[in-house]
Phi, psi and omega in degrees: 000139177284146183303322181298328179283327179290314183279329179054218182256013184287343184236090183301336180297333185240003184304317182295330179288333184292341178283340182265199183295331180299323180290341181272357179299130178280131181243125182264348181179175183224138176206151172255004178252108185300334180291339181264357181290132175236161181309134178093358183270160174264129177257127177255114184277091179262153173272123179253182180294327183246334185225138173268119182305332178298332181280348183239019177302316181300323177296317179298320178295317178299329181275356173109014179305134179271337181205158182230134168257122189211153174268346183206008184285149178227035181296152180259161174065024176206151178289122178249126178250106183277111179247158182304317176208126182295338180297337179285346185289000000 
């Protein structure tokens, strides 16, 4: 599924990006657990009871995440969708 179809119009912060190449990224799955990320997946950086997803973005990238939904990440070489709060995703 293309990222633009997954995100749709629910996130006004990133709607304009979905018309470009970022929206064409193929997404094979979604997870907020970096240990479950496989190549082509979208990682959603949520704050959990024990781990803040923002702190493990690099792990998700090493595991092959194609895109990141984040409230504060600045990773390079991957589509980063900066949302007001990743918990809304």
